[in-house]
N, C-alpha and C positions, 0 to 999 in steps of 0.2 A: 340503824345500820342501813335502812332502805336508801337513804341519801347517798351513802358511801358506795353501795352496790351500783346505784345508777351512775355515779361518778366514774366508777371503774369501766362500766359499759361505754360511756362517752370517751374515756381516755383510750380504751382499746380500739375504738372506731377510728380515732385520729392518728394512732401510732404509725400506721403504715404510709402516711403521706408526709414526707419530710418538709414539704412546702409549708405545712401547717404546724410545724414544731418549733419551739424556741427552748433552748437549754440555757438557763441563766443561774448565776450565783449572786448572792447579796453579800457585799463586802464593806467593811468599815472599821474604824477605830472602836475600841471597847466603849459600850454605853452610848453609842450614837443612834441606836434604835433599829438595828437590823431585824431582830426577832419580833419586835412590835410591828414593824412593817410587814413581815411575812404573815403575821396574824391577820392583818387587814386584807392581804391578797387572798388568803384562804377563806375569809368571811365573804369576800366578794364572789368567790367561786361556789359559795353555799356549803362549805365544808365545816365551818364552825359558826356559832351564832354571832350576829353582828354586835350584839350588846356586849359580848365578852371580848371582842377583838381588841387587841392592844394591851389587854390585861391578862388574858389567858396564857400567853406565851406557849402556844400549842407545840411549837417546834422544840422547846426546851423540855423534853419529856423525862429526862433523867432527874431523880430526886436531888442529886447534888447540884445540878444546874439551877433547879428551883430554889434551893436553900441559899446558894451564893448569888443568885440573880445574874449569872453570866452564862453565855453559851460555851460549852466545852467541846462538844462534838458537832461536826457538820450534820445537818438533818436534811433529808430529801423529801420532796413531795411533788406529785404530778397533779395538775389541775387544768380545768378548761375555762377559757375566757372568750367571750363573744366580741368581735370587733367588726364594724361595718357589715353586720348581718351574717358573718361567717364565724364558725367555731375554730379556735386555735388551742393546741395543747402546749402548756408551759410546764417544763420540768425544772423545778426550782431547788437550789441548795442554799440553806441558811448557814453561814459560816461563823466561827468564833472571831471575836475582836481582840481578845487578850493576847499579848505578844507570846506568852508561853504556849499557846495553841496555834501558832502561826503555820505549823506544818499542815494542819487541816485545810487551811486556805489554799496553800500551794497545791494540795492534792485535788481539791475541789475544782481548781482552775483548769486541771487537765480534762475534767469531765464536761465542762460547759463551753459555750461559744460566746456568751455575752455576760457582762457584769453590771449590776446596779450598784454604783458606789454611793454610799450614804454618808452625808456630812452633817454634823450638828451646826445649825446656823449661828450659834453663839460661840462655840469653841473653834469652829473652822477646821482646816485640814490639820490633822495631828500626825505624829510620826508613823503610827500604824496605818493611817490612810495612805501615806506614801508607799509603805512596804507592800500593801495589798495591791495598789495600782501597778507597782513595778512587777509583781508576780503576774498580774493579769496581762500586761503588755508583753511580757516575756513569752507567755504561752499563746500570744496572738488572740487574746480574748477582748472583744470590743466593749468599751465602757459607756454607760449613760449615767447621768448624775441625778440623785435625789437629795435635795437640801431639806433636812428634817428640823423639827422644833422651831419653825418660823414664829409660832405663837410666843416662844420665849423671848425672841428679839423684840416683839411688840410690847409684851406685857411686863417682862422683867427689866429689859434695858430701856424701855420707854422711848424707843426711837420713833420719829415721825415717818410718814409714808415715803418721803423722798429719801431720807437717810436709810430706810430699810432697803430700797432698791439699790442704793449705792453699795451697801454692805454685801448684798447678795451678788451684785455684779463683780465685786472684788474677789469673792469666793470662787466664782466661775473662772475668772481670769487666772487665779492661782492654780486651780486644777488643770487648766489648759497649759500653763507654764510647766507643770510637772509632766504632763503627757508629752509635751514637745521635748523636754529635757531627756526623757527616758527613751523615746522612740520617735525621732523627727519624721522618719519615713511614713509611719502610720498617721502621725499628726497631719501631715500634708495630704495624706490619702483620704482625709475627711473624718478622722477619728476624734477631732476636737469636739468638745461639748458646747452647745450653742442654744441659749434660751429661745431665741427668735425662731430657730429651726424646729425646736421641740424636743431636743435631747436633754433638757433639764426640766425637772419638776420640783415644785416647792410645796411644803405642807407640814402636817403634824401627824405622825403615825399614832400618837397616843389618842388624838381626837378624831382620827379617821378621815381627815380631809386632805386633798392635794390639788394643786393647780399647775397647769403648764400652758404655754401659748396656744397650742391646738385645743386644749380643754376650755380656755377662755372663749375661743371662737365658737366652740360647741355649746357652751352653757350661757355665754353672755355675762359671766361674772368677771369684773375687772380687778386689777390689783388693789385699787382704792376700796372696793367693796370688801375684799378679803381683809384688808387692814381694819375697816370699820367693824366687821363681824368679830374680829379678834379683840379689838378694843372693848367691844360690848360683851365680850366673853360668851358670845352666842355661837359656840363651835358646832352645836347640833345642826342648826340650819345650814351652816357651811358644809357639813358632812353630807347632808341630804342633797345639796345642789352639786357639790364637787366631790363625789366619793373617791377616796384615795386609790382603791383597787382599779378604778376605771382609768384614772390619769396615768398610773404607773404601768399597768398592763398594756394600755394603748401604746405607750412610749416603747415598751419592750417589743411589741409586735411590729410596730412601724420601723424601728431603727436598729434592732439587734438582728444578726444574720440567722438564716435558717441553717440546719445542718449541711444542706447541699452547698451553700455559699461558703460557710465556715470551713468545712472539711477540705474544699478545693485549695484553701490556703494553709490551714493548720497542719494537715498531714505532712507537708514539706518540712515543717519545723520539728515535729515530734517523731518522725519516722525517717530513717536513713536508707531504707531499702530502695529497690529499683522502681521508680514511679511508672515505668512502662510495663511492668509485670502485671499479671492478671489481678493479683491482690492489690497492687498499687492503684490500679485504675478503679477497682471496686471501692477502695477507701475514699479516693478523691470524689467519687460520685455517690457515696453513701448507698451502695447497691445492696439491697436486701437479699438478692439471690446469689451474691458472690460467696467466697469462702469467709468463714467467721474471723473477725478481728476485733477482740474485746480487750480493753485496757482496764485493769483493776485499780480503782483509786481509793478504796476504803474497805476495811474488813471489820465486821462487828460480830458479836456473839449473840445467837438467839438461843434461849434456854431449851427450846424444843427442837429446832432444826439444825443446831450447831453453827458452823461458821457461815456467815452471809457475806459474799463478795459483791460490792457495788462498784459499778464502773460505767465507762462510756463504750457503746457499741459503734464501731466505725464502719464495719461492713458485715454482710451476712445476717442471719436471724438466729435468735436463741430459742431452742425448744427443749422441753423436758426429755431426758434420756440420751441427749447427744453425747458422743465421746469426743473429747477435745484434748489438745496438747497444751500444757502450761509451760511457759519458758522456764528453763532451768530444772524441769522435772523429767525423770526418765520414762515413767509410765503414764498412760493416758488417764484422765479423770472423767467421771461421768456426771453430767449435770442432773441434779435431782429435781429442783424446782426453779422456775423463773417467775419474777414478780416485779411490781412497782411499789415504791414507798408512798405511804400517805402519812407523813410525819412519823410517829412511833410505830405505826402498823405497816406490815408488809402484806400486800394482797397479790395472790397468785393469778397469773394469766397464762394462756396457752402458748403464746408466741410473741417475741419482741423483735421487731425488725431494726435495721441499721438506723443510726441517727438519734437513738434514744439513750436514756440513762436507765440501767437495769440492775436488778438485785438477783443474785444467783446463789443457790446452795449446791454443795457437792464438790466444789473445787478445793479439795484437801490440800493440794500442793501450792495453791496461789498465795502470794504475799502482795502487799501494796506495790504497785508498779509492774506486776506480772502481765505478760501478754498471753491471752488465751485465744487459741485458733484451731481451725480444723485442718490447717495446712502444715504438713510436716516440714520442719526446717525454716519456717517463716522468720525473717529478720524481726527481732523484738523492737518494741517501741523504745524511744529514748527514755532513760531512767529519769525519775522526778528528782530535781535538786532543790534542797531546802535553803531558805535565806539565812538561817542562823544554825549554829551547831550546839549540841548538848554541852553545857558548861558547868552544870551542878550535879554532883553525885551523892547518893546516899547508899550505905550498905544495908542490905535487908536480911533479916534473920527470921526464921519461923519461931513463934513463941513456944510451940510444943514440938519435941523431936519427931513425933509420929507424922507431923505435917511436912517434914523435910522433902520427901520425894515429890509430894504434891506441889510444893513451892517452886521447885525447878520447872515443873510442867507449866504452872501458872505464869511464871516469869516469861517463859518462851511464848506463851499465848499472848500475853500483854504486849510483848515486843512485836509480835506479828500484827496486832491490831493498830499499834502506833509506831510507825517507822522512825519518828523523831526521838524515840526512847532507845537508849543503847544498854543492853544487858550484858554484863561480863560475869562469867562464872569462873572465879579464880581457883584452879584445881589445888594449888599449893597451900593457900591459906584457908580454903573452904569458904571464902567470902562470896556473897552474891552482890554485885554492884549494879546500881540502876542510875544511869546518867540521863538527865533531861534538860529542858530549856530554861528551867527556873524553879524556885521554891514551890510555887503554886502547882506547877505541872506535876512535880513529884508527890506533892501532898495529895492531889486528886487521884493519882494512880495508886498510891498506897491505900487510900480510902476504898478505892474500887476493889483492890485485891481482897480486902477484908469483907466488903459487903457482897460483891457478886460471886467471888470465887470461894468464899467461906474459909480462907486461910488467915489465922491471926498472925500478925507479923510485928516485929519491932524494927524501927529504922534509926540509924545514927543521925546526929545533926548533919546538915548538908555540908559537903566539901566541894572545893572548886577543882575542875579538871584543867590542869595546865597542859601546855604543849611544849615539846622539846624542839629546838632548832639549833643551827650552827651559825656563828658569826664570821668564821674564817674558812680557809680551805686547807686540806691536808692530803698527803699521799704522794706517790702510791704506797699503800700499806699492804703488807702481805698477810693473807688469812690462810692458815695451814689446816689441813684435815687431820683428825686424830691419828691416822696411820701415816702421816707425813708424805703421802703419795700425790696429793692434789694441792695446788696452791693458786690462790686468786689474788690479783693485785688491783686494789680499788683506790680511787681518789674521791673525796667528797668536797662539795662547795655549796653555798646557798643558791637556791633556784631563783632565776630571774623573776622579778616582780610581775612582768608582763605575762609570763607563762603561768605563774600562780593564779593570776586573774582569770586566764582562759580556763584553767581547771576548775576554779571556784564557780564560774558561770556555767560550767558544763559544756563549754564550746569545743573542748577536745577530750577524746577518750580513746581507749584501746580498741573500741568497737568500730570506729569510723575508718574509711579507706585511708591507707598509709600516705598516699600522695597529698590528699587534702589536709591530713594532720601535719605533715611535714611543712607544707606551705604556711599554715597558720602559725606554727612554732617559729619559723624563720622570720615571719612578719613581726613576731613578738620579741625578736632579738636573740634568738638562739642560733648557734653555729650550725651550718648545713650538715656536717658529719654527725654532730650530736643529734640533730632533729631526725636524721635518717636511722640512727641506731637505738631509738627508744624501744626498750624491751618491756617496760611495765610502768603504769601510772597507778600509784596506790595513794588514795586520798590526795594530799597536795604534794606528794613526793614522786620523783621519777628515777628510774633505773635505766642507764644508757650503756649499751655495749659498743665500745669503740675498738674492739679487737679485730684483727684481720686473720682469717684462715686458721683458726685454732681447731685442731681435730677433736672430735667428740663433744664440742661445746654445745652444739644444738641439742644433743641428747640430754645433757645435764642442766640445760638452762632453766627448766621448770623448778629444779631443786634449788638452784642459785637464787631464783626469785622468791622461793619460799623463805629462804634465809633473810632476804631483804625485807619481806613483808613482816616477818617476826620482829625485826628491829624497829620498823616503822610503827608497829602497833605498841611497842614498849621500848622506848629509847634507853641508851646505856646509863644515862645520868640518874633518872628517877623512875624508870619504867612507865613514863607517861607517853601518849601518842606523839609522833613526830610530825612536823609540818615544814614545808619549804626546803626539803633536803634533796640535793641532786647527787646521785651516786653514779660514778663511771667505772666500768670494768675496763682496765687498760691492757691487762694481760692475764693469761691463765696457763697453768701446767697441769695436765690431766693424765691419770694412769690409763694405759691402753686397755686394761682388763676391766670390763663393766662391773665385775664383782667388787673391785676396790674403789669404785666411785658411786656407791649407793647413797641413799638419803642420810644414813648415820655419819657419812664422811663429808659429803658436799654441803649439807645445810649448816653445820657448825662452822665450817671454813668460811662460807659466804657471810654468815652472821657475825663472826668475831672480827673479821677484817673491817666490816662497816662500823661496828661498835667502837673499835680502837680508833679508827680514822675520825669518827665524830668527836671523840673526847680530845683528840689532838687539834681539832678545828674549832676550839673554843665553844663547846656545847653549852647552851644556856636554856633558860626556861622562858616561855611566853605566857602571860596571864590574860584571861579573857576580860574585856571591858564592856560596859554597857553605857549607852548614852542615856542620860537622865534629863527629862524635861519637867521643869517644875513651874506651875502657875501659882502665884502667891500674891496677896495684897501687899502694896508697897511697904506698909509699916511692919510687915513680917519678913521682909526680904532678907534682912541681916541674919535671922535665925536659920533660914533655909540655906543661904550661901555658906554659913559656918558649918552646917551639917554636912554639906558636900565636901568642903575643903578639909574637914576633920577626917574624911575617909579617903585620903589620897586622891581626891577628885580635882578635876581642872574645870574651871568655868570657861566655856568656849564663847558664849554670847549672852547678852542680856538685852531684852527689848521691853518696852512698856506699852501697854494698851489700856487706855483709861486709867483706872486706879490699880490695875493688875500688872505685875512684873512677870515676864516669862524668862526663866533661866534655862539656858541650854548648857549641859555639862557632861562630863565623861568621867566615869570612876571604875576601878577594878571590881569585878563581881565579888571577889573575896571580902571586900569591905562593905558590900551592900546588904549582907544578911541583917535582918532586924531593922532595916532602913524605914519600913512602913511605920512602925511604932514611933521611932525617934523623930521622923519628920513631922508627925502629927503633934508630938509634944513640943517640938521646937517652934511650931507656927500656930499653936493653939487650935490645931485641927483644921486650919483654913487652907492648907496647900493641896492642890490637885497635882498628881504627878504620874508620869508614865515612862517606861523604859523601852529601849530597843537595842538589839545586839550591835556592838560596834567593833567586832573583830578582836585580834590579839595584839598585845604590845609587850616589849621586852620587860621582864621583871627587873626592878632596880638592883644594881650590882650588890649594894650593901645588904640586900635581903636574900640573895640567891642561896648562899650556903645554908642559912637557917631553914628556908622553905624546903630545899632539897633534902636536908637531913630529916626534917619532919615527915616528908612523904616517904622516904626510905624506911624510917622507923615504923610508920603505919603499915607499910607493905611487908614488914618482916625481913627487910634487907639489912646488910651491914650499915651502920649509921655513917661511917666515914665515906667521903666522896670517892667514887671510883677513879682509877687511873687507867691510861691506855694500856699499860703493861699488864693489867689484870686480865685483859682479853687476848693478849698475844701469847701463843704457846712458844716457848723457847726451843 
């Protein structure tokens, strides 16, 4: 423990100088070597033994991670690295690569300023590499590149020295092409990766060596020598001459921004408040004496200390006993402990100043994405938007009746720790539904509920979450309140694709200034009056008030919107969430006495009008799709292609590289259950495959009735398809 204690002293000494801090994330496709790379960096900092680095997987501290050999949760660590005779503090987050845990990557990107993108030299850039790069650029996080497993290129593919350089060059070009395509402005501002400049390192995390152009100049080891060492399988000498931690950390310190540089740019992207205000200036300059502004990016459970909120501190300083406001909570919270993470351990410190990544206990009301501040009424940070949506659901039941109250509590807790998980407690049927990113995601969560929370559960086979939408338009349709005194006239139509895209990317929300929102909507093709009348945006649906001068409407609007949200959470056709629906209120008649327009009258009237209008507008289902990328030897290609086509899949593209064929295809999630076992048997276990979320597509017409009836039956509704007249009171 002596080493750790010493490390904490060095870390705390450097914390208060933002010039000497780098906050970085390690991101990549699954199995490209992120955790192995993190091991090396920790060994270089003297935190774990060099002999074990690369095999210990220090950051995968959870037993499930060790058993499956993948990272499931982001892990944080703070370490010190010496560069040019000065000590620097590196706060590092190791992120998962599996597509089911992509939400962790998104959240980690909010906390860091720079990212080390890891790529397997043999496999190249994979779908998840693109996804994580896109997340990083969207959050204005600067990338540098580490090409891992170079020894595989030399020893497995038997390429010569020249061919090796050509292949590595192609990889770098491809990454630059991605960066340029995603954010040309940043690319031109010098964010492209360039081996000659030093923003690319090559190496092998497993064998603890790495090289970059500055490193070659420093050590005198050339590409040819690297090649010769690998051919001779003398990795040890190479690791002694060119230690990986030195090459990568030097690159991080030289090319990734300090909190001061990063915040002056990033705060504009993630915070919409007044930049000239006191707090705005404090965040732009990472001022440790300003008001506190802390963004929670992760919540984990500590068996002794309770909930631990980890996040990025943009301004002010965190100390024990502080009273703070948490966005969305009515009363203040008191901070109990502040600390830094050393992998699985959390070590307490007295005070953490702006520009650092901190771990805090005592924030009972915080959820992921909360803004924690000492300033009453501070504008909250922009919420974190995830790249994919929950598409697979399981119903969870407690094995023993006595555990039922505990199960509800545990599910709430789990949803708080992982915001990509959606928990629905159905009051009518008593079902507890858990929706996640994929089969593996839900399997891991279910396992953790049993192991960590001590509740034995049974789960149903996974089901797919569909979405409801409309293909046509309808209205005006009249929604009447039960007492007949209030009437609302609504029309519905599909929302413009451009507007949906803006909502999906988080570019418009109800929190932004109205003028700014109106201009963006008009640019995306929305009519001026409609853009002006937006009353609510709920997921990817909007409610627009185009009425003029109706008495009492302002007072009842909140209830009207509640009715709208109820329908959007559970559409009329199959009680599935809605997407892409535009509802317009064209007229309303309201009773002058407030008693006659209470919640029991207005909410049903608003709700039924929308439900009936949607059924008239050709209500249909959308099913989630995934892109499936399969790498398979050419002689097994037929089996793989047949497997995809037998699951209503479409092959988008086929390319061959050497004796491997790469199939890019797209298939409905509902058909992909059990795909792992089937693809193995169809290709004699020789196929490598990965998936990524590909959005929603309309369900084929010939299947709609059967699927809708199946869903309605499962939810305990009448099996017959509903008609608009069911919702209109005569």
